[in-house]
N, C-alpha and C positions, 0 to 999 in steps of 0.2 A: 741393861747392864746386867751384869752378874753378881748379884747381892753377896754370894757366898765367898767372892774372892776378897782377901784381905789387902788392903791396898796402903802404900805409903802417902803418906800427907806433907806437902811443904806449905809454907804459909810466909805470905808476903802484907806489906802494907798496900801494894796495889798489883794486880795481875791484869796484863792488857795482852787480848788475843790479836794476834795481827800485828807483825813488822813492816806493814805499810806506811805511807806518808803520816795516815793520823795515828797510828800505833806508835810509831819513832817520836813524833814530835811531843804526843802526850809523855812519853817517858822521859823525853830529854827536857821538858820543861817542868817535869817532878822533880827531877834531880837538879835543876839550875836553881830551884826556889827551896830544895831542902836535901841537902846531901845526905841527910840519915834517914830518910825514907827508902823502903828497901820497895824495889819495882823490879818486876819479872814480866819480860814478854816472850809468849810463845807463838813461832811462826809453823807453819805446816810444810813451807819448801825446805828441799834439803839445804839450800844456802839462802841469806837473806838478798832479797831480789830476785831470785828464780822464778817465783810465781808472779811476778809484777809486769802487768802489761798495759801500758797506756801510749796516746800519740806521739810524745807529749810536749807540748808549749806550755811553761808554765810562768804564773806571776810570782816575782821572787820576794814577796813582802816577809811572808812567815819564815822563809830560808833566810832572808838578812835579818831576820830577828833571834833567830835559834842559833846561827853560825856565823855571827859577824866576821867579815874578812873571807868568806868563802870562795870569793870570787880569785884571790891570790893561790887556790889550791881548788879547782873545780873540779865537779866529777869527770870521769871518761863520757865522751858526748857531750858538749854543753856548746852550744852554737847561739849567739847574738841573733835575735830577729832582727832582719834588715828590711822586709818587702812581703807584702801582703797581696794574694791574688784570688779573685773569687770568680768560678767558672760555671756557665751553665751548658752541660754536655748534651747533645742529641746525638743518635747511634753515629755519625757520619761527620761531625763537627762540632763545635764549642763558640759559646759565645760570652766575652768578659764582661761582667757586671760589677757594679760597684762596691766594694767590699762592707760589708755589715760592721756597724761601728761595735759591736762585742766582739768581733773579730778582726779588731786592730790591734797587734802585736807589738807596737813599740814599746821598746824597754823591757820585753818579754825575753826568753830564752826557751830554744830547745834543748831537750834533754832526752835520755834513755831513764825511764823509770826504773827500770831494772836495776842499772848502773848507780843512779842516786839513790836507790836503797842500801845496795851492797856499799856505798862510800860513806852514808851517814850511820851506817850500822857500828862501825869501829868507835865513831864519835859520842856517840848514845854509851858504849862500853866505858869509854873513859871517864864518863861522868860516873860511872858505876850502876849502870842499868845489865841488869842479867837477860841475856838475849839467848833461846833456844832454839834455833833451827834446827826443823827436823821432828817437832814436837806440834801436833794438832791439839785442838778441842774438841774431842767426841762431844761432848754433851755438857750443858751448865748442870751445877749441882746445889740443892737447895738446903737451907737450913728448915729446924722444925717449924718457923715461922713462916715458910714460904719463900721466904727471901733469898736471893743467889748469894751464895756463900765461896762461890769459884768456878772451876771446871774439872772433869777428870779427862786425861789425855787417854788414846785408844789403847785396847790390847793388842799388845804387837804379838807376831809369831801364831797366826790363826791360817789354816788351810781356806782354801776356796770353799769348805762346806762348813767353814765357822769351828773346826775343831783343833785344839792345841797341838802343835807341832813341837820338837824338840827346844826349840827356839823361844817358847812362849814366854813372854814377859809379861805382867799386868800392867796395865796404865795405872797413873799416879792420880791423887787429887791434890789440886793447887788451889788453897783459900786466901781469902783477902776480905776485908772488911769490904770492899768495892772492887768489881772487876769492870774494866772496860772492853767492851766488843770493837775492835777495829778490823773487821774480817772482810772488809770490801764489799762490791756487789752481792747480793744474795747471800750472803755470810752463813754457814752451814747452822752456828748455833745463833746468829741472830734471827734466823727465820724461824727458829724453833720458839725463840723467848718474844719476838713478836706477837706470834699465836699464842702462846700460853698468858701472856700478860692482855691480850688482847690491845697491843701499843696502837695500832692501824685504826680500831673502830670509828675514831671520829676524823678520818682522814680517807682521802681518793686512794684508790688501789694505786700499788706502786705499778711502774711502767718502766720497758727497760729496752736496749737495744744490743744486737749482734755486734762487737767490732773485730775485724781481721786487720793483722799486720805484717807486713814484711819487711825486711831490710838488705837492700841490695847493695852492691858495689858496682858502679858502672864505667865506662870508659872515661878515661882524660876529658875534661872540657864540657861536660856536659850539665853538672852541678853548678848552682848558683848560691852557695854557703850562707844561709840565713833565710831565703826565700822561702814561704808558707802558701800553699796554693791549697784551696777548697774548690770542691766541686759539688753539683746537685745536679739531678737529672739522670739521664741515663747510667748505667742500664735498669735503675727503678722507673715503675710505672709512675705516674702521677698521683696516683692513692697511696705508694710508700713512702714512708719517710726514711731519709738518708742522706749520704753522700760520702765522698772521700776526702782524703787527706793526702799530701804531698808536701813533706818535709827535706828541704836540703840540706845536708850536714856537710862536715869537712870529709877530706880525705876520698873525696869520690863516691859517699855514701848517701843514697837516698831512702827515706824511711816513708812507704806508703801505704795507706791502709784505707779502710772499706767499712761504714757502719750503717746497718737496717734497722730500723724500727722494729722490734719484735711483735709488733701489733699489726703487721702485714695480715693481709686475709686470705690470701691464695696458699691452701697447703702445699700445695707443689713447688713451693720458691724455695729455691736452693741458694743461700748466702754466700756458701764458700766459691760456687761456680760462678753467681754474678760477679763477686769481687775478681777472679780471674777473667771473666770477660771485660771487667772494665779498664784491666791491665793493657786490654789489645784495643782499646780506644786509639783514634789516629792522633790524639793529643798527648797521649800517655806512654804507647808503645815505644814511641823514639828514643825515650828517656832509657828505656830498661833493656831494648834489644842489644844484644852483645856484652850485656852485664850477667852479674853471678848474684843469685839471691845467697843470701848469709844467714838467714834467719826469719822463722815466721812464728804466729801463734794468735791466737783468737781468746776472746774475754766478753761477757755480759758488762753492760754498763748502765748505769741506772739514769732514769731519763726524766722520771716523775715530777722532781722538784719540788716547791714550796707545798703546794696541795697534798704529795703524796708523802710529805715527812713525818713518819710515826711520832708518836710519842717518845723521847729518848732518853727517858729514865725510867727505872722499875726498882722495886726494894734490893738494895745490893748491887745495881749495876746502872750501867747507862750506853750509848749506842753512841759512836762517831764516825765522820768520815762516811763513804760509802755503806757503810753496815746500814746507816739512818738515809742515806741518800741526799748529800750534797754536792753532786755534780751540777755544775751549770751549764746547762745545755746549749743554749745560744751561743755563750763564750766556747764552747767544746773543750773546757779545763772542769778539774774536779782537786786537783793537787791542792792548789793553795787553799781552798775552802777545807778539804778534808785535815790539811795542817792546820788550819785555823781551828775548828773544830775540837780538834786533839789537845791545844793549847789551852782555849777553854776550858776543858774538862779538866786538864792540870791545875789550872788558876783555880778552880771552885773546888776540888778537892784539897787544894792546900789551905783555902778559905775556910771550908765547912768542915773535912773531912767523910763528907756522905754524898750518895747518889742524887737524893732528894734536892729538888730546887734547879737541877741543873736543865732540864727542859725547858725551864724559863730564863735561864741565862742563853741558851743557844738561841733560841726565838728572839730574842733580844739583841742579838749580836749581827755584826756587817755581815756573818755569814748569810743569815737568815733574809737581812734587807735586800742583798745582792738576789738571793733567790725569789723572794715575793716580786721584785722589780721586773724578773722576766717570766712570772709564772705562767703566763699565757699564751707565749710564744710556741713554746713545743706541743700543748694540746689542739693550738689552732689549725695545725697540719692533719688533725684527725679528719677534716674535710677537704682533704687533696692539698697537692703542692701549690697551686695557686693562690687558693683561699688561703692557705699558711702563709706566704708570702705575703700578701697583702695585710693578712692579722699582724704578721711580725713588725712592716712596715710602721702601722698604726702604734704598736704597742712601743715600738722603740721611738718615735715622734712625742709619745705621752709619757715618754721613762715610766710605763706600767703603770700610770695611774688611772687606769681605766675602772671603773666603780664596779665590775663583775670581775670574777673570777672562773674561768672556765676547768672543765674535769676531765680527770683522766678515767681510763679502761683497763681492766685487766686484759693483758696481751693474750691470754689462752682463748679468752672470751671471744676475741675479734676475729677467730679462724672460724673461716667459714666451711661448709661441709663442700664436697664435690658437686653433689646436687643443685650447690647453691650459685656456681660458677660457671665459665665458659667450659667447653669438652674437648679443649686440644689436648696434645699429650703434653706431659709436662717439658719436654725438650723444646717442642714448639711453642709453647708458652712461653717459656722463657726466653727464647731466641739466644739460646747459648753457643758461644763461637767455638770452633774447633782451637783447641790453644796450642802454640807453640812455643810459649813463656813457661818457663819453670813455676810453681810446681808440678803443672800441669793436672795432678790429684791429689785428693784428702790424704793419702798415706804418703804419699811425698811429702808434705806440708807438716804431717806429724815427725817426720823424721827431721825436719829442719826446727820443730819446737824442741826437739830432744826430751821427749816425752819417757818418763820409766816409771813402771809399776811392776813389782814382784806378781807374777801370773799366778801364782799360789797363794793368794790372798780372798778373802770375802770380796767378792764384787761389790761396789761401793756405789753403783747405780741401781736403786731398789726398785723393780717392777710392783708395785702395790696390788693390782690387779690384772695378772699377766693374760688372762684369758680376752680382755678386751684387745687386746694387741691382734691377735689372730682372727679377732669376729668383727665386733662392730668397728674398730679402727680402720680394717681394711676396706671396708666399703665406704664408710661415712668420709674418711678423710686420706685413705691411702696412706698410710702408716708414715703420717709427716717426719717422725723421727730418723727417717733415715734421709731426709733432706734438709734439715735444718741442723743437723750436727756436723760442727766443719771437720770433723776428725773419722769418719767414719766407725764410731762407734756401735752404731746400731743398723743391722742387718735381717731383712726378714729371708727365712733359709729353709729350705726342704730338710726336715729329720729323717732320721731310718726308716720311719713308717711311711715316707712320704708326706708327709704333712708340713703345712708351712708352719714355721715357729721365728720368735725373735731369738735373734743372737746378738750377745752383748759383748763388745770386744773391749773391755774396760782398760784394759793395759793401754790404749789408743788416747785415752782420756786426758784432755789438755786444761780440764778443771774450768772451761768456760761457763758452765750453770745455765745453758741455754735449753737445755733438756727439761730441767727442774720448772723453768719459767714458761715456756712456750707449749708442751704437752697438753692437748685439747682436753685431756680428762683429766688432769693434773695427779696423775698415777707414777708419777717417776721422781722417785726422792733421792735426791745428791746427796749423800751422806762423804765423812772424811775417810780416805783410804788411810793404810800404814801411813806414817809421817816420813817425808822427806819425797813421797812418791809424787808424781807428775811431772809437768812440762820443766825445762831448765832454759829459762831466759836470759841471753846475756847481749847488750846493745840493744834490746826494744824496748 
């Protein structure tokens, strides 16, 4: 931060970073309980919901509490869940399995989280919440005692080299007695604060997955609105955690997605291409063939659960939602737990006026009980699919009362070197099919994400030790960033001198955070670009 710049300061009773499910729930609850409390929400997307991406099937309890009668005027895309199916895929076939109890969606609804947030924001504003889309938090700011006193927004109007353009506008500081960080998975400031205050020192490393999603309009008669289908197996090998979802919506629309755990071992694995391969499975392709893709996106998701939940309070601030890691992986749901954590935070601040004590409140809540009950299911797959399924059956049968807790590991440390794996070429190793369904390649998918960045701004993907990319990483891992990024941000190219170098196409970035998580050297640092930059998700 340039200390020489004189910055404007705004002050509120509470400032919330992120207008996702957790942030908006916290803001609304605060104003519902104390209409005089001043509450500000900063959101890095150009519009509320534009960066929100999830499956998404939701448990409606928190929404019922926040917005009574919401079903009389539901958000766009809101379909009651009717039936569940669970399939094991092989390359050329599929076998229907019993649906896991955690995935029984009776009483739930299928929604678009992007639309839900855009629908919820005006209701928050009607309560008096001030919401500022297009304003991200570049960093936390601290008082003389070292407590968080708010955040600073990014300086705007800098060129690619960091020099001031004619449009330069300095960022402002926004102060509050308590700052709530609700940035979602791998939040920019949250990551810094977890490290700064060592909030994770007594807990397991966080672990993540990459989720890719597309919305399709298909020919008449192919959808069964309310049908929820999940798959495991192909195209993932038995050692890689993950699966897919197909949600049947109204108006001949299908939401299809694919999730792969980012603790996969093979650095040659390509999540985007695996997703496209999945779409060509004989059970899935007939749903999509002849249809039209409407939108697409990608986002990392938190998978660590109970044992990776960091301390959620620090002097002057708290973490809520997936900034902390409240997603329930076996349920494949995190919106209700995020909203619940936001409402708990609001109640705590109304009662006490301070961050102190929130971690105890969260860990004594229904959110924590839900996570603790399923704590062993995701790490049970660390030893492969079949052992994972057996362990999941045991944990389900015993309601999570095993006298042990399995541990998580860092995703980047799980990546094996090329010398430690088989020697097939990447395409042969992954058996990727020739694709004839859209979007066919990553750049086309970026188009359907409607991502926008000013080319002439500082690159928001910082390579801390660029020499590693052209030396050790080439031979040790084969530059996996060129494979795991779903948006072709990273390319190895020949420069004018004929030497190989890493090219960063920052304008392609869909803010999934996979690079920040999976890079095996941990030298990629994702920071916020200018406010409003990034994808523009609608109906996703």
